[in-house]
PLY file of the C-alpha trace (Angstrom):
ply
format ascii 1.0
element vertex 255
property float x
property float y
property float z
element edge 254
property int vertex1
property int vertex2
end_header
0.01 0.01 0.01
1.12 3.55 -0.72
2.00 5.73 2.28
-0.66 8.34 3.08
0.36 12.02 3.14
-1.76 14.76 4.63
-1.38 18.13 2.84
-2.35 21.24 4.87
-2.48 24.66 3.16
-5.06 27.43 2.81
-3.90 28.06 -0.79
-5.86 25.85 -3.15
-3.33 26.19 -5.94
-0.53 24.96 -3.70
-2.60 22.05 -2.53
-3.29 21.10 -6.14
0.38 21.50 -7.06
1.51 19.27 -4.15
-1.13 16.67 -4.91
-0.09 16.61 -8.59
3.58 15.97 -7.87
2.96 13.40 -5.14
-0.13 11.44 -6.09
1.74 8.88 -8.22
3.64 7.56 -5.17
1.40 8.46 -2.23
-2.24 8.45 -1.17
-3.17 12.12 -0.65
-5.44 13.74 1.92
-5.97 17.52 2.02
-6.98 20.16 4.53
-7.01 23.99 4.40
-6.05 24.70 8.00
-4.70 22.99 11.10
-8.11 22.54 12.72
-9.48 20.73 9.67
-6.31 18.62 9.54
-6.69 17.50 13.14
-10.18 16.28 12.34
-8.77 14.15 9.52
-6.16 12.66 11.82
-8.98 11.41 14.14
-10.15 9.00 11.48
-7.30 8.46 9.01
-3.96 6.67 9.34
-1.37 9.11 8.05
2.33 8.38 7.52
3.56 11.97 6.89
2.28 15.54 7.06
3.22 18.50 4.90
1.87 21.76 6.31
2.12 25.45 5.46
2.99 27.72 8.38
0.87 30.81 7.56
-2.74 29.72 7.71
-6.04 31.09 9.21
-7.87 29.53 12.18
-4.83 27.38 13.19
-1.38 28.05 11.72
1.25 25.45 10.98
3.22 26.02 14.18
0.18 25.47 16.42
-0.91 22.50 14.32
2.57 20.92 14.54
2.61 21.45 18.31
-0.74 19.71 18.69
0.30 16.81 16.47
3.53 16.19 18.36
1.91 16.51 21.80
-0.89 14.06 20.98
-0.23 10.44 21.95
-1.92 8.94 18.89
-0.18 11.26 16.36
3.20 12.13 17.87
5.05 9.58 15.71
3.96 11.19 12.42
6.79 13.15 10.68
5.90 16.77 9.92
7.44 18.90 7.14
6.72 22.65 7.48
6.54 24.82 4.39
6.97 28.58 4.79
7.83 31.79 3.01
9.58 32.96 6.19
13.33 32.53 5.81
14.39 33.85 9.22
16.51 31.66 11.50
14.05 32.41 14.34
11.15 30.85 12.41
13.16 27.77 11.56
14.22 27.28 15.16
10.60 27.70 16.34
9.36 25.07 13.93
12.04 22.57 14.94
11.51 23.21 18.63
7.84 22.36 18.19
8.85 18.96 16.81
8.88 19.50 13.04
11.05 16.92 11.28
11.95 19.19 8.37
11.61 22.82 7.41
11.45 23.82 3.72
11.40 27.41 2.44
9.13 28.59 -0.35
9.65 28.65 -3.26
10.97 25.06 -3.26
11.77 22.58 -5.97
9.58 19.51 -6.33
12.73 17.36 -6.40
13.86 18.75 -3.05
10.45 18.11 -1.45
10.22 14.59 -2.91
13.74 13.76 -1.70
12.90 15.02 1.82
9.74 12.94 1.96
11.49 9.77 0.69
14.36 10.30 3.16
12.06 10.69 6.19
10.00 7.59 5.27
12.92 5.38 4.23
15.04 6.26 7.30
12.18 5.23 9.55
11.84 1.98 7.64
15.57 1.30 7.99
15.47 1.96 11.73
12.47 -0.34 12.19
14.19 -3.15 10.28
17.35 -2.64 12.30
15.38 -2.93 15.55
13.47 -6.00 14.44
16.49 -7.94 13.08
19.16 -7.06 15.67
18.99 -9.20 18.86
20.23 -6.65 21.39
18.95 -3.34 19.94
16.58 -1.56 22.34
13.07 -0.69 21.28
13.66 2.99 22.06
15.62 3.34 18.80
12.33 3.45 16.84
10.84 6.32 18.93
10.34 9.63 17.12
9.41 11.76 20.08
9.84 11.83 23.83
6.23 10.76 24.24
6.82 7.73 21.93
9.97 6.87 23.86
8.14 6.82 27.19
5.33 4.73 25.69
7.73 2.20 24.18
9.68 1.88 27.43
6.49 1.21 29.36
5.28 -1.21 26.68
8.59 -3.09 26.65
8.68 -3.31 30.47
5.09 -4.60 30.53
5.79 -7.32 27.99
8.99 -8.37 29.79
7.17 -8.61 33.09
4.64 -11.00 31.49
6.93 -13.16 29.36
5.87 -16.33 31.16
2.26 -15.75 29.96
2.15 -17.80 26.73
-1.20 -16.28 25.87
-0.16 -12.64 26.23
-1.95 -10.66 23.47
-3.15 -7.12 22.64
-6.25 -7.58 24.84
-4.21 -8.33 27.91
-1.66 -5.67 27.11
-4.36 -3.06 26.69
-5.88 -4.01 30.04
-2.54 -3.78 31.85
-1.67 -0.47 30.20
-5.20 0.90 30.80
-5.71 1.64 27.08
-8.31 0.59 24.57
-7.35 -2.32 22.40
-7.81 -0.27 19.19
-5.67 2.64 20.41
-2.86 0.30 21.52
-3.00 -1.67 18.24
-2.91 1.52 16.12
-0.05 3.06 18.09
2.14 -0.06 17.98
1.42 -0.52 14.28
2.12 3.13 13.42
5.46 3.26 15.27
6.87 -0.17 14.48
4.84 -1.43 11.46
4.36 -4.55 13.58
1.18 -6.00 15.02
1.13 -6.29 18.83
1.48 -10.12 18.52
4.58 -9.66 16.32
6.07 -7.13 18.72
5.43 -9.43 21.70
7.19 -12.24 19.84
10.17 -10.07 18.98
10.37 -8.87 22.61
10.44 -12.49 23.78
13.27 -13.26 21.34
15.26 -10.16 22.29
15.02 -11.08 25.96
16.16 -14.58 24.98
19.14 -13.14 23.16
20.06 -11.13 26.26
19.86 -14.24 28.46
21.84 -16.37 25.97
24.57 -13.71 25.76
24.98 -13.86 29.53
25.93 -17.51 29.21
24.26 -18.53 32.46
21.39 -20.63 31.02
20.99 -23.40 28.52
18.88 -22.94 25.42
15.96 -25.03 26.65
15.94 -23.05 29.91
15.83 -19.73 28.06
13.10 -20.88 25.74
10.77 -21.58 28.65
11.84 -18.39 30.56
10.67 -16.22 27.68
7.37 -18.03 27.15
7.89 -20.57 24.40
6.23 -23.96 24.78
9.14 -25.93 23.32
12.85 -25.47 22.51
12.35 -26.44 18.84
9.64 -23.79 18.39
11.87 -21.22 20.09
14.89 -22.13 17.90
12.81 -21.81 14.71
11.48 -18.40 15.72
14.94 -17.15 16.82
16.58 -18.14 13.55
13.73 -16.73 11.46
13.93 -13.35 13.27
17.69 -12.93 13.61
18.99 -15.17 10.82
21.10 -17.13 13.26
20.45 -20.19 15.43
20.58 -19.88 19.21
23.64 -22.14 19.25
25.42 -20.01 16.67
24.48 -16.89 18.54
25.96 -18.22 21.80
29.15 -19.16 19.96
29.46 -15.73 18.35
29.14 -14.09 21.76
31.83 -16.33 23.24
34.19 -15.58 20.40
33.63 -11.84 20.83
34.87 -11.94 24.45
0 1
1 2
2 3
3 4
4 5
5 6
6 7
7 8
8 9
9 10
10 11
11 12
12 13
13 14
14 15
15 16
16 17
17 18
18 19
19 20
20 21
21 22
22 23
23 24
24 25
25 26
26 27
27 28
28 29
29 30
30 31
31 32
32 33
33 34
34 35
35 36
36 37
37 38
38 39
39 40
40 41
41 42
42 43
43 44
44 45
45 46
46 47
47 48
48 49
49 50
50 51
51 52
52 53
53 54
54 55
55 56
56 57
57 58
58 59
59 60
60 61
61 62
62 63
63 64
64 65
65 66
66 67
67 68
68 69
69 70
70 71
71 72
72 73
73 74
74 75
75 76
76 77
77 78
78 79
79 80
80 81
81 82
82 83
83 84
84 85
85 86
86 87
87 88
88 89
89 90
90 91
91 92
92 93
93 94
94 95
95 96
96 97
97 98
98 99
99 100
100 101
101 102
102 103
103 104
104 105
105 106
106 107
107 108
108 109
109 110
110 111
111 112
112 113
113 114
114 115
115 116
116 117
117 118
118 119
119 120
120 121
121 122
122 123
123 124
124 125
125 126
126 127
127 128
128 129
129 130
130 131
131 132
132 133
133 134
134 135
135 136
136 137
137 138
138 139
139 140
140 141
141 142
142 143
143 144
144 145
145 146
146 147
147 148
148 149
149 150
150 151
151 152
152 153
153 154
154 155
155 156
156 157
157 158
158 159
159 160
160 161
161 162
162 163
163 164
164 165
165 166
166 167
167 168
168 169
169 170
170 171
171 172
172 173
173 174
174 175
175 176
176 177
177 178
178 179
179 180
180 181
181 182
182 183
183 184
184 185
185 186
186 187
187 188
188 189
189 190
190 191
191 192
192 193
193 194
194 195
195 196
196 197
197 198
198 199
199 200
200 201
201 202
202 203
203 204
204 205
205 206
206 207
207 208
208 209
209 210
210 211
211 212
212 213
213 214
214 215
215 216
216 217
217 218
218 219
219 220
220 221
221 222
222 223
223 224
224 225
225 226
226 227
227 228
228 229
229 230
230 231
231 232
232 233
233 234
234 235
235 236
236 237
237 238
238 239
239 240
240 241
241 242
242 243
243 244
244 245
245 246
246 247
247 248
248 249
249 250
250 251
251 252
252 253
253 254
């Protein structure tokens, strides 16, 4: 599926121009001010926002601030477009959490490259987290709010590793969140379902325990909630492209 981009600008011509240059690669949503854009975010899953700064009702700075301070939207990258070329305006935008700041007039190539960079870098980081045994989940956070959420989520999963039936329903109850909100947030930040994230967290904890060298493989498999050593070994190799035995050996050789 194509990533969805939300365009926010009170100038209809600019909205049409942006849609024209981006629609071949992205699904486009449009709003003419920050207030209208926030309404769209309540119902639509958006992967990136491009917003003008100078707008009526709610300008780009206020809109960016609200996006980045909202739990359900804080992970969305925001590109601010503005005719202001002062250092102060750039600093203000970045301090409010904007991921990029582009001055008008801009080239379509520059904008397209900035969009591709933001989206691809996030994809690379997510892949790095998922495929690297000892990389902490915090690396995929895009804001302080996301970092705190991921830390709490990771701690909660680790405290319940012995529950072989741990799922999004149980996680949501423990975290005092709705199942839908939790599912959407995990999916938006990590591109993983809660079940996939739980499984990866189990395997990462297993990698940590195996690296310590204090437990045998079958002991670790049960400690992290797998019903059998063979099932654990298959999952470990599929996720990290290395068997538990090979992983232990690599850690011993690195000492």
